[in-house]
C-alpha positions, 0 to 999 in steps of 0.5 A: 557439653562442658562436662563432656569436653572435660571428660574427654580431655581427662581421658586423653591425659590418662591414655597418653604418654604426655600425661606426666604433668606436675601439678598443685591443683586437685581435680576429681571427676565423676561422670554424671551421664552414665545412664545409657540410652536404650541398652544396659552398658557397663560403662561409657565407651571411648573411641580413638579415631586415628585419622589424617586430614587428607584421607577420603575414607577418614571423612566417611568414618568421621561422618559415621561417628558423628551420626552415631554420636549425635543420635545418642544411641550409645554412651560413648565418646571419641577423640580424633587423633590427627596423626599428620598434624600432631606428634602426640596424636601420632605417638598415641595412635602408631606407637602405643595403639599400633595404627598402620592404616587410616582410618582406624578406630580403637575402642576402649583402648584397643579392646576392639579395633575397626579399620577402613570405611567404604560407606557411612552406612557400613561404617556405622554398622561396624562401629555400632557393633564394636560399641555394643561389644565394648559395652557388654563387657564388665570393666572395673570402676575407676576413681580418677584424681588428677593433680595438675598445674595450668601454665599460661604461655604468652608470645611477647612481641 
């Protein structure tokens, strides 16, 4: 689980404009769980979920994502970009990805995009199809190395 969290955080840094961080520590990440379950995928698929906290269809979309992920049908990860609560999430979803309605799923950096969710079952079908399409395409392997400096911020009272 810890490796998945690190992998997701690195993807967030890689795909966001906030990734311009100075650093002195070298971290190399190599995915260890790249074997897909039941299908021959070319890579792990990344989903970016543009959402709001006060959005009923967003809860449906989240349930669909959670069901697909927990059943381990596909090698994919997703992050939630809660746009009304975080300016960086808003920047990524709206300015960089072109979000104009909630919920919206951007798969593999926008290779496939799904908007809306009427029911959990329909959303799962739609997301499964998009994940499969993303997994079928050939992508180049990357060798990622990050240099960063962790800064501890304390509030003194």
